[in-house]
TORTOR-412152 format. One record per atom (N, C-alpha, C, O): atom name; y, z, x. Coordinates in steps of 0.05 Angstrom, whole numbers, plus 5000, padded with zeros to 4 digits. Each point is the difference from the previous one (the first is absolute). Layout:
% TORTOR-412152
+------+------+------+------+
: atom :   c2 :   c3 :   c1 :
+------+------+------+------+
:   CA :    Y :    Z :    X :
...
+------+------+------+------+
***
This chain:
% TORTOR-412152
+------+------+------+------+
: atom :   c2 :   c3 :   c1 :
+------+------+------+------+
:    N : 4922 : 4846 : 4799 :
:   CA : 5004 : 5027 : 5016 :
:    C : 5018 : 5016 : 4988 :
:    O : 5020 : 4999 : 5014 :
:    N : 4982 : 5014 : 4970 :
:   CA : 5021 : 5013 : 4989 :
:    C : 4996 : 5027 : 5007 :
:    O : 4977 : 5008 : 5003 :
:    N : 5049 : 5013 : 5002 :
:   CA : 4999 : 5020 : 5018 :
:    C : 4986 : 5023 : 4997 :
:    O : 4995 : 5018 : 5016 :
:    N : 4999 : 4980 : 4962 :
:   CA : 4971 : 5031 : 4990 :
:    C : 4972 : 4984 : 5018 :
:    O : 4988 : 5013 : 5018 :
:    N : 5006 : 4964 : 4976 :
:   CA : 4973 : 4999 : 5015 :
:    C : 5009 : 4994 : 5034 :
:    O : 4982 : 5000 : 5017 :
:    N : 5041 : 4997 : 4988 :
:   CA : 4999 : 4997 : 5030 :
:    C : 5007 : 5027 : 5007 :
:    O : 4998 : 5005 : 5024 :
:    N : 5010 : 5017 : 4958 :
:   CA : 5013 : 5034 : 5018 :
:    C : 4950 : 5006 : 4999 :
:    O : 4983 : 5009 : 5016 :
:    N : 5017 : 4979 : 4951 :
:   CA : 4967 : 5013 : 5011 :
:    C : 4980 : 4987 : 5020 :
:    O : 4985 : 5012 : 5014 :
:    N : 5018 : 4964 : 4983 :
:   CA : 4994 : 4983 : 5031 :
:    C : 4999 : 5017 : 5023 :
:    O : 4980 : 5012 : 5007 :
:    N : 5039 : 4990 : 5003 :
:   CA : 5014 : 5012 : 5033 :
:    C : 4994 : 5038 : 4990 :
:    O : 4985 : 5013 : 5014 :
:    N : 5026 : 4997 : 4966 :
:   CA : 4977 : 5025 : 5009 :
:    C : 4974 : 5001 : 4996 :
:    O : 4990 : 5022 : 5003 :
:    N : 4996 : 4958 : 4991 :
:   CA : 4968 : 5002 : 5003 :
:    C : 5004 : 4990 : 5036 :
:    O : 4990 : 5014 : 5018 :
:    N : 5019 : 4971 : 4986 :
:   CA : 4995 : 4989 : 5023 :
:    C : 5013 : 5027 : 5032 :
:    O : 4987 : 5005 : 5020 :
:    N : 5033 : 5003 : 4974 :
:   CA : 5005 : 5028 : 5017 :
:    C : 4971 : 5022 : 4993 :
:    O : 4985 : 5003 : 5020 :
:    N : 5009 : 5008 : 4957 :
:   CA : 4985 : 5010 : 5007 :
:    C : 4971 : 4996 : 5011 :
:    O : 4984 : 5016 : 5007 :
:    N : 5016 : 4956 : 4990 :
:   CA : 4976 : 4997 : 5015 :
:    C : 4998 : 5002 : 5024 :
:    O : 4980 : 5008 : 5012 :
:    N : 5047 : 4982 : 5000 :
:   CA : 5012 : 4999 : 5025 :
:    C : 4995 : 5031 : 5015 :
:    O : 4988 : 5007 : 5021 :
:    N : 5029 : 5011 : 4956 :
:   CA : 4994 : 5032 : 5013 :
:    C : 4973 : 5007 : 5006 :
:    O : 4993 : 5009 : 5022 :
:    N : 4989 : 4986 : 4955 :
:   CA : 4977 : 5016 : 5004 :
:    C : 4983 : 4975 : 5020 :
:    O : 4976 : 5001 : 4993 :
:    N : 5027 : 4982 : 5023 :
:   CA : 4992 : 4986 : 5017 :
:    C : 5011 : 5012 : 5028 :
:    O : 4988 : 4993 : 5021 :
:    N : 5032 : 5024 : 4981 :
:   CA : 5022 : 5004 : 5016 :
:    C : 4986 : 5022 : 5008 :
:    O : 4993 : 5006 : 5023 :
:    N : 5002 : 5010 : 4953 :
:   CA : 4983 : 5022 : 5002 :
:    C : 4971 : 5006 : 5013 :
:    O : 4991 : 5021 : 5010 :
:    N : 5000 : 4956 : 4986 :
:   CA : 4968 : 5000 : 5000 :
:    C : 5007 : 4992 : 5029 :
:    O : 4995 : 5016 : 5019 :
:    N : 5019 : 4956 : 4985 :
:   CA : 5001 : 4999 : 5042 :
:    C : 5012 : 5030 : 5017 :
:    O : 4995 : 5008 : 5023 :
:    N : 5017 : 5002 : 4958 :
:   CA : 5017 : 5028 : 5010 :
:    C : 4973 : 5021 : 5022 :
:    O : 4996 : 5006 : 5023 :
:    N : 4991 : 5000 : 4948 :
:   CA : 4974 : 5012 : 5010 :
:    C : 4976 : 4990 : 5017 :
:    O : 4985 : 5010 : 5017 :
:    N : 5020 : 4966 : 4972 :
:   CA : 4973 : 4982 : 5025 :
:    C : 5013 : 5002 : 5028 :
:    O : 4985 : 5006 : 5018 :
:    N : 5039 : 4991 : 4989 :
:   CA : 5016 : 4998 : 5031 :
:    C : 4998 : 5033 : 5005 :
:    O : 4996 : 5006 : 5023 :
:    N : 5005 : 5016 : 4957 :
:   CA : 5000 : 5021 : 5013 :
:    C : 4973 : 5008 : 5017 :
:    O : 4997 : 5011 : 5022 :
:    N : 4982 : 4979 : 4956 :
:   CA : 4971 : 5013 : 5005 :
:    C : 4986 : 4984 : 5021 :
:    O : 4982 : 5012 : 5012 :
:    N : 5024 : 4963 : 4995 :
:   CA : 5005 : 4988 : 5026 :
:    C : 5009 : 5009 : 5024 :
:    O : 4990 : 4997 : 5022 :
:    N : 5033 : 5015 : 4968 :
:   CA : 5016 : 5014 : 5032 :
:    C : 4990 : 5032 : 5003 :
:    O : 5006 : 5015 : 5019 :
:    N : 4979 : 4992 : 4959 :
:   CA : 4980 : 5018 : 5002 :
:    C : 4971 : 5001 : 5027 :
:    O : 4993 : 5016 : 5018 :
:    N : 4997 : 4956 : 4971 :
:   CA : 4975 : 5000 : 4999 :
:    C : 5007 : 4980 : 5034 :
:    O : 4989 : 5008 : 5020 :
:    N : 5028 : 4970 : 4982 :
:   CA : 4992 : 4990 : 5024 :
:    C : 5034 : 4992 : 5019 :
:    O : 5005 : 4983 : 5017 :
:    N : 5013 : 5038 : 4970 :
:   CA : 5019 : 4998 : 5014 :
:    C : 5021 : 4983 : 4988 :
:    O : 5002 : 4994 : 4976 :
:    N : 5016 : 4997 : 5046 :
:   CA : 5028 : 4977 : 4986 :
:    C : 4996 : 4974 : 5000 :
:    O : 5007 : 4986 : 4981 :
:    N : 4983 : 5003 : 5041 :
:   CA : 4982 : 4974 : 5000 :
:    C : 4982 : 4991 : 4976 :
:    O : 5000 : 4977 : 4993 :
:    N : 4987 : 5038 : 4997 :
:   CA : 4983 : 4995 : 4983 :
:    C : 5018 : 5008 : 4966 :
:    O : 4993 : 4987 : 4981 :
:    N : 5024 : 5028 : 5016 :
:   CA : 5013 : 5003 : 4978 :
:    C : 5021 : 4967 : 5004 :
:    O : 5004 : 4984 : 4982 :
:    N : 5004 : 5015 : 5041 :
:   CA : 5006 : 4979 : 5003 :
:    C : 4990 : 4975 : 4986 :
:    O : 5014 : 4984 : 4989 :
:    N : 4965 : 5015 : 5014 :
:   CA : 4980 : 4972 : 4998 :
:    C : 4994 : 5008 : 4959 :
:    O : 4998 : 4981 : 4984 :
:    N : 5001 : 5039 : 5009 :
:   CA : 5000 : 5010 : 4974 :
:    C : 5027 : 4987 : 4981 :
:    O : 5003 : 4988 : 4978 :
:    N : 5014 : 5023 : 5043 :
:   CA : 5026 : 4985 : 4991 :
:    C : 5004 : 4974 : 4987 :
:    O : 5007 : 4993 : 4978 :
:    N : 4986 : 4993 : 5048 :
:   CA : 5005 : 4978 : 5005 :
:    C : 4982 : 4977 : 4969 :
:    O : 5007 : 4981 : 4987 :
:    N : 4975 : 5030 : 5015 :
:   CA : 4973 : 4985 : 4978 :
:    C : 5015 : 5009 : 4975 :
:    O : 5004 : 4983 : 4983 :
:    N : 5005 : 5045 : 5013 :
:   CA : 5000 : 5007 : 4967 :
:    C : 5027 : 4992 : 4999 :
:    O : 5011 : 5002 : 4978 :
:    N : 5002 : 4988 : 5041 :
:   CA : 5031 : 4994 : 4989 :
:    C : 5003 : 4961 : 4986 :
:    O : 5017 : 4988 : 4986 :
:    N : 4965 : 5007 : 5023 :
:   CA : 4999 : 4973 : 4980 :
:    C : 4993 : 5004 : 4966 :
:    O : 4997 : 4980 : 4988 :
:    N : 5002 : 5041 : 5001 :
:   CA : 4993 : 5006 : 4977 :
:    C : 5034 : 5006 : 4987 :
:    O : 5009 : 4994 : 4977 :
:    N : 5001 : 5016 : 5037 :
:   CA : 5028 : 5010 : 4998 :
:    C : 5021 : 4980 : 5000 :
:    O : 5020 : 5004 : 4986 :
:    N : 4976 : 4967 : 5034 :
:   CA : 5013 : 4987 : 5000 :
:    C : 4995 : 4980 : 4985 :
:    O : 5019 : 4985 : 4996 :
:    N : 4960 : 5012 : 4993 :
:   CA : 4991 : 4985 : 4973 :
:    C : 5012 : 5010 : 4985 :
:    O : 5014 : 4984 : 4989 :
:    N : 4988 : 5038 : 5003 :
:   CA : 5017 : 5015 : 4974 :
:    C : 5022 : 4997 : 4996 :
:    O : 5008 : 5000 : 4977 :
:    N : 5015 : 4997 : 5052 :
:   CA : 5026 : 4997 : 4999 :
:    C : 5010 : 4971 : 4998 :
:    O : 5023 : 4994 : 4992 :
:    N : 4954 : 4988 : 5017 :
:   CA : 5005 : 4971 : 4991 :
:    C : 4998 : 4996 : 4970 :
:    O : 5011 : 4980 : 4990 :
:    N : 4976 : 5035 : 4998 :
:   CA : 4996 : 4992 : 4971 :
:    C : 5014 : 5017 : 4984 :
:    O : 4996 : 4997 : 4976 :
:    N : 5026 : 5024 : 5032 :
:   CA : 5023 : 5012 : 4998 :
:    C : 5030 : 4979 : 5004 :
:    O : 5021 : 5003 : 4988 :
:    N : 4974 : 4978 : 5032 :
:   CA : 5018 : 4982 : 5002 :
:    C : 5001 : 4977 : 4987 :
:    O : 5020 : 4987 : 4994 :
:    N : 4954 : 5009 : 5002 :
:   CA : 4999 : 4970 : 4985 :
:    C : 5012 : 5006 : 4968 :
:    O : 5013 : 4984 : 4986 :
:    N : 4978 : 5044 : 5007 :
:   CA : 5009 : 5014 : 4977 :
:    C : 5024 : 4999 : 4991 :
:    O : 5007 : 4990 : 4979 :
:    N : 5012 : 5024 : 5042 :
:   CA : 5024 : 4999 : 5001 :
:    C : 5016 : 4971 : 5001 :
:    O : 5023 : 4999 : 4991 :
:    N : 4964 : 4978 : 5022 :
:   CA : 5016 : 4986 : 4999 :
:    C : 4991 : 4979 : 4985 :
:    O : 5012 : 4979 : 5004 :
:    N : 4972 : 5022 : 4982 :
:   CA : 4991 : 4979 : 4970 :
:    C : 5021 : 5013 : 4977 :
:    O : 5013 : 4985 : 4985 :
:    N : 4989 : 5051 : 5014 :
:   CA : 5026 : 5007 : 4983 :
:    C : 5025 : 4989 : 4998 :
:    O : 5010 : 4990 : 4980 :
:    N : 5004 : 5014 : 5051 :
:   CA : 5027 : 5000 : 5007 :
:    C : 5009 : 4967 : 4993 :
:    O : 5024 : 4993 : 4997 :
:    N : 4949 : 4988 : 5002 :
:   CA : 5006 : 4972 : 5007 :
:    C : 4992 : 4994 : 4959 :
:    O : 5013 : 4986 : 4985 :
:    N : 4970 : 5026 : 5010 :
:   CA : 5008 : 5001 : 4969 :
:    C : 5024 : 5006 : 4986 :
:    O : 5010 : 4985 : 4983 :
:    N : 5000 : 5037 : 5024 :
:   CA : 5028 : 5012 : 4992 :
:    C : 5015 : 4974 : 5005 :
:    O : 5006 : 4983 : 4983 :
:    N : 4999 : 5016 : 5045 :
:   CA : 5034 : 4986 : 5011 :
:    C : 4984 : 4964 : 4977 :
:    O : 5019 : 4991 : 4987 :
:    N : 4964 : 4999 : 5011 :
:   CA : 4994 : 4980 : 4987 :
:    C : 5010 : 5003 : 4966 :
:    O : 5012 : 4982 : 4988 :
:    N : 4980 : 5039 : 5002 :
:   CA : 5002 : 5012 : 4972 :
:    C : 5032 : 4997 : 4996 :
:    O : 5010 : 4996 : 4978 :
:    N : 5010 : 5006 : 5052 :
:   CA : 5027 : 5001 : 4995 :
:    C : 5004 : 4975 : 5013 :
:    O : 5023 : 5001 : 5008 :
:    N : 4969 : 4982 : 4997 :
:   CA : 4994 : 4974 : 5005 :
:    C : 5030 : 5009 : 5035 :
:    O : 5024 : 4995 : 5001 :
:    N : 4960 : 5018 : 5016 :
:   CA : 5017 : 5005 : 5019 :
:    C : 4979 : 4981 : 5017 :
:    O : 4979 : 4992 : 4991 :
:    N : 5032 : 5002 : 5035 :
:   CA : 4997 : 4981 : 5018 :
:    C : 4968 : 5032 : 5018 :
:    O : 4998 : 5024 : 5003 :
:    N : 4987 : 4952 : 5002 :
:   CA : 4977 : 5012 : 5011 :
:    C : 4997 : 4984 : 5032 :
:    O : 4998 : 4976 : 5005 :
:    N : 5001 : 5048 : 5013 :
:   CA : 5001 : 4989 : 5024 :
:    C : 4968 : 4980 : 5006 :
:    O : 4977 : 5000 : 4992 :
:    N : 5039 : 4982 : 5028 :
:   CA : 4982 : 4973 : 5000 :
:    C : 4974 : 5010 : 5009 :
:    O : 5001 : 5025 : 5004 :
:    N : 4975 : 4962 : 5001 :
:   CA : 4974 : 5011 : 5003 :
:    C : 4997 : 4992 : 5027 :
:    O : 4980 : 4985 : 5002 :
:    N : 5032 : 5019 : 5021 :
:   CA : 4997 : 4997 : 5030 :
:    C : 4997 : 5028 : 5022 :
:    O : 5015 : 5019 : 5000 :
:    N : 4971 : 4978 : 5011 :
:   CA : 5000 : 5023 : 5032 :
:    C : 5030 : 5011 : 5014 :
:    O : 5006 : 5021 : 5012 :
:    N : 5015 : 4944 : 4977 :
:   CA : 5007 : 5002 : 5025 :
:    C : 5035 : 5013 : 5004 :
:    O : 5014 : 5004 : 5020 :
:    N : 4990 : 4998 : 4948 :
:   CA : 5025 : 5025 : 4992 :
:    C : 4990 : 5021 : 5008 :
:    O : 5015 : 5018 : 5008 :
:    N : 4955 : 4985 : 4990 :
:   CA : 4993 : 5035 : 5003 :
:    C : 5000 : 5019 : 4973 :
:    O : 4995 : 5024 : 5003 :
:    N : 5012 : 4965 : 4968 :
:   CA : 4988 : 5003 : 4979 :
:    C : 4978 : 4995 : 4994 :
:    O : 4999 : 5019 : 4984 :
:    N : 4981 : 4973 : 5014 :
:   CA : 4977 : 4988 : 5006 :
:    C : 4981 : 5015 : 5015 :
:    O : 5007 : 5006 : 5023 :
:    N : 4975 : 5000 : 4971 :
:   CA : 4973 : 4999 : 5022 :
:    C : 4972 : 5002 : 4992 :
:    O : 4995 : 5018 : 4984 :
:    N : 4982 : 4964 : 5025 :
:   CA : 4975 : 4995 : 4992 :
:    C : 4985 : 5026 : 5007 :
:    O : 4997 : 5010 : 5023 :
:    N : 4990 : 4999 : 4945 :
:   CA : 4972 : 5025 : 5016 :
:    C : 4979 : 4989 : 5015 :
:    O : 4987 : 4979 : 5001 :
:    N : 5016 : 5047 : 5012 :
:   CA : 4978 : 4993 : 5020 :
:    C : 4968 : 5008 : 4990 :
:    O : 4980 : 5003 : 5014 :
:    N : 5023 : 4999 : 4957 :
:   CA : 4972 : 5009 : 4990 :
:    C : 4996 : 4980 : 4977 :
:    O : 4978 : 4988 : 4999 :
:    N : 5044 : 5005 : 4978 :
:   CA : 4988 : 4982 : 4979 :
:    C : 5016 : 4974 : 4999 :
:    O : 4998 : 4982 : 4983 :
:    N : 5022 : 5021 : 5045 :
:   CA : 5007 : 4973 : 5001 :
:    C : 5026 : 4991 : 4988 :
:    O : 5016 : 4985 : 5011 :
:    N : 4985 : 5026 : 4965 :
:   CA : 5031 : 4995 : 4995 :
:    C : 5021 : 5009 : 5008 :
:    O : 5000 : 5016 : 5019 :
:    N : 5024 : 4975 : 4969 :
:   CA : 5023 : 5013 : 5011 :
:    C : 5007 : 5018 : 4990 :
:    O : 4989 : 5003 : 4978 :
:    N : 5027 : 5015 : 5029 :
:   CA : 5019 : 5027 : 4986 :
:    C : 5027 : 5000 : 5012 :
:    O : 5002 : 4990 : 5023 :
:    N : 5023 : 5020 : 4964 :
:   CA : 5019 : 5002 : 5009 :
:    C : 5002 : 5025 : 5033 :
:    O : 4995 : 5024 : 4996 :
:    N : 5009 : 4971 : 5021 :
:   CA : 5015 : 5025 : 5018 :
:    C : 5022 : 5017 : 4993 :
:    O : 5016 : 4996 : 4982 :
:    N : 4984 : 5024 : 5035 :
:   CA : 5015 : 5018 : 4988 :
:    C : 5032 : 4997 : 4999 :
:    O : 5018 : 5012 : 4987 :
:    N : 4983 : 4969 : 5030 :
:   CA : 5029 : 4985 : 5003 :
:    C : 5002 : 4987 : 4971 :
:    O : 5020 : 5006 : 4987 :
:    N : 4957 : 4974 : 4999 :
:   CA : 4994 : 4977 : 4978 :
:    C : 5002 : 5022 : 4984 :
:    O : 5015 : 4991 : 4982 :
:    N : 4979 : 5040 : 5010 :
:   CA : 5000 : 5011 : 4980 :
:    C : 5027 : 5011 : 4996 :
:    O : 5008 : 5003 : 4976 :
:    N : 5010 : 5004 : 5048 :
:   CA : 5022 : 5009 : 4992 :
:    C : 5021 : 4986 : 4994 :
:    O : 5021 : 5011 : 4993 :
:    N : 4975 : 4956 : 5010 :
:   CA : 5017 : 4978 : 4999 :
:    C : 4994 : 5004 : 4972 :
:    O : 5019 : 5012 : 4990 :
:    N : 4960 : 4982 : 4992 :
:   CA : 4989 : 4992 : 4975 :
:    C : 5016 : 5026 : 4986 :
:    O : 5018 : 4997 : 4984 :
:    N : 4972 : 5031 : 5026 :
:   CA : 5013 : 5020 : 4985 :
:    C : 5027 : 5001 : 5001 :
:    O : 5007 : 5021 : 4988 :
:    N : 5011 : 4966 : 5022 :
:   CA : 5031 : 5010 : 5001 :
:    C : 5003 : 4970 : 4986 :
:    O : 5009 : 5008 : 4979 :
:    N : 4990 : 4966 : 5018 :
:   CA : 5004 : 4986 : 4979 :
:    C : 4989 : 5010 : 4971 :
:    O : 5014 : 4995 : 4981 :
:    N : 4956 : 5019 : 5015 :
:   CA : 5008 : 5021 : 4964 :
:    C : 5014 : 5011 : 5001 :
:    O : 5016 : 4996 : 4982 :
:    N : 4991 : 5027 : 5037 :
:   CA : 5019 : 5009 : 4995 :
:    C : 5028 : 5006 : 4995 :
:    O : 5011 : 5021 : 4994 :
:    N : 4998 : 4953 : 5012 :
:   CA : 5031 : 4984 : 5001 :
:    C : 4992 : 4988 : 4972 :
:    O : 5018 : 4999 : 4984 :
:    N : 4960 : 4994 : 5010 :
:   CA : 5005 : 4984 : 4979 :
:    C : 4999 : 5021 : 4974 :
:    O : 5017 : 4998 : 4981 :
:    N : 4966 : 5019 : 5019 :
:   CA : 5002 : 5020 : 4991 :
:    C : 5028 : 5017 : 4983 :
:    O : 5004 : 5009 : 4978 :
:    N : 5018 : 4988 : 5059 :
:   CA : 5015 : 5028 : 4988 :
:    C : 5028 : 4970 : 4997 :
:    O : 5020 : 5009 : 4990 :
:    N : 4981 : 4965 : 5016 :
:   CA : 5013 : 4983 : 4978 :
:    C : 4992 : 5005 : 4970 :
:    O : 5016 : 5011 : 4985 :
:    N : 4959 : 4979 : 5007 :
:   CA : 4995 : 5010 : 4966 :
:    C : 5006 : 5028 : 4995 :
:    O : 5004 : 5005 : 4976 :
:    N : 4998 : 5013 : 5040 :
:   CA : 5011 : 5025 : 4985 :
:    C : 5026 : 5000 : 5005 :
:    O : 5008 : 5011 : 4979 :
:    N : 5018 : 4983 : 5040 :
:   CA : 5024 : 4991 : 4999 :
:    C : 5015 : 4985 : 4979 :
:    O : 5022 : 5004 : 4990 :
:    N : 4949 : 4966 : 5002 :
:   CA : 5013 : 4995 : 4985 :
:    C : 5000 : 5013 : 4961 :
:    O : 5018 : 4995 : 4984 :
:    N : 4961 : 5018 : 5011 :
:   CA : 4990 : 5013 : 4970 :
:    C : 5021 : 5025 : 4997 :
:    O : 5012 : 5007 : 4980 :
:    N : 4990 : 5005 : 5047 :
:   CA : 5014 : 5026 : 4992 :
:    C : 5025 : 5005 : 4984 :
:    O : 5004 : 5019 : 4985 :
:    N : 5015 : 4961 : 5020 :
:   CA : 5023 : 5003 : 4976 :
:    C : 4987 : 4996 : 4970 :
:    O : 5009 : 5014 : 4981 :
:    N : 4971 : 4967 : 5018 :
:   CA : 4993 : 4998 : 4974 :
:    C : 4992 : 5031 : 4984 :
:    O : 5005 : 5009 : 4977 :
:    N : 4981 : 5001 : 5048 :
:   CA : 4978 : 5023 : 4986 :
:    C : 5032 : 5022 : 4990 :
:    O : 5003 : 5009 : 4978 :
:    N : 5013 : 4996 : 5042 :
:   CA : 5023 : 5016 : 5000 :
:    C : 5006 : 4991 : 4973 :
:    O : 4995 : 5018 : 4984 :
:    N : 5014 : 4963 : 5006 :
:   CA : 5006 : 4985 : 4977 :
:    C : 4989 : 5006 : 4973 :
:    O : 5010 : 5004 : 4978 :
:    N : 4962 : 4996 : 5032 :
:   CA : 4981 : 5008 : 4976 :
:    C : 4997 : 5027 : 4996 :
:    O : 5000 : 5008 : 4976 :
:    N : 4997 : 5011 : 5044 :
:   CA : 5014 : 5035 : 4993 :
:    C : 5020 : 5000 : 4990 :
:    O : 4994 : 5003 : 4977 :
:    N : 5036 : 4993 : 5026 :
:   CA : 5024 : 4991 : 4991 :
:    C : 4994 : 5007 : 4973 :
:    O : 5005 : 5021 : 4989 :
:    N : 4979 : 4955 : 4996 :
:   CA : 4996 : 4991 : 4970 :
:    C : 4985 : 5014 : 4989 :
:    O : 5002 : 5004 : 4976 :
:    N : 4980 : 5007 : 5040 :
:   CA : 4979 : 5013 : 4985 :
:    C : 5013 : 5034 : 4987 :
:    O : 4994 : 5012 : 4980 :
:    N : 5024 : 4995 : 5044 :
:   CA : 5015 : 5021 : 4994 :
:    C : 5026 : 5000 : 4992 :
:    O : 5015 : 5019 : 5005 :
:    N : 4994 : 4963 : 4983 :
:   CA : 5026 : 4994 : 4982 :
:    C : 4981 : 4993 : 4982 :
:    O : 5011 : 4979 : 4999 :
:    N : 4972 : 5019 : 4988 :
:   CA : 4982 : 4989 : 4978 :
:    C : 4999 : 5030 : 4986 :
:    O : 5010 : 5008 : 4979 :
:    N : 4971 : 5006 : 5043 :
:   CA : 4995 : 5025 : 4990 :
:    C : 5014 : 5026 : 4993 :
:    O : 4990 : 5018 : 4987 :
:    N : 5041 : 4982 : 5027 :
:   CA : 5023 : 5006 : 4992 :
:    C : 5002 : 4999 : 4970 :
:    O : 4995 : 5018 : 4984 :
:    N : 5014 : 4951 : 5011 :
:   CA : 5018 : 4990 : 4980 :
:    C : 4973 : 5012 : 4972 :
:    O : 5004 : 5007 : 4977 :
:    N : 4974 : 4990 : 5038 :
:   CA : 4975 : 5007 : 4973 :
:    C : 4996 : 5028 : 5002 :
:    O : 4989 : 5005 : 4979 :
:    N : 5013 : 5017 : 5034 :
:   CA : 5012 : 5026 : 4995 :
:    C : 5040 : 5007 : 4985 :
:    O : 5004 : 5021 : 4988 :
:    N : 5016 : 4960 : 5016 :
:   CA : 5016 : 5003 : 4990 :
:    C : 5002 : 4987 : 4970 :
:    O : 5019 : 4998 : 4984 :
:    N : 4955 : 4994 : 5016 :
:   CA : 5001 : 4988 : 4968 :
:    C : 4989 : 5025 : 4982 :
:    O : 5012 : 5010 : 4981 :
:    N : 4971 : 4995 : 5026 :
:   CA : 4975 : 5018 : 4992 :
:    C : 5014 : 5032 : 5001 :
:    O : 4991 : 5021 : 4990 :
:    N : 5036 : 4975 : 5031 :
:   CA : 5006 : 5028 : 5000 :
:    C : 5014 : 5012 : 4977 :
:    O : 5005 : 5025 : 5000 :
+------+------+------+------+
***
């Protein structure tokens, strides 16, 4: 999964969640007007199932993408156990996805690896730009 397909899928899921949330808000408001607070709570409980399913899809997508990025960089992925509280089983699909703590840990590893790569490459980029400037100056003097 590349970055663009991940962002596109995440955007679609977030839009779907926003639409479902707005629809649920309208239903709850209508129920509150017709049947009072107890009816509004009942409608919210029944309708929040859809929001929870979309949230579960989002967590699954983010987990798959982060694991993909970590594997691509040969970084260790947390072991698939619920004891260290980095993974949890979905109530809807039965699949595992990273918890907030797990997402934070994997992102931290990816950022650290990216930072190390940039630190290694930055001196060479500076040398390259220096050479380009020197060659440009030399050509200007020769043609001048």
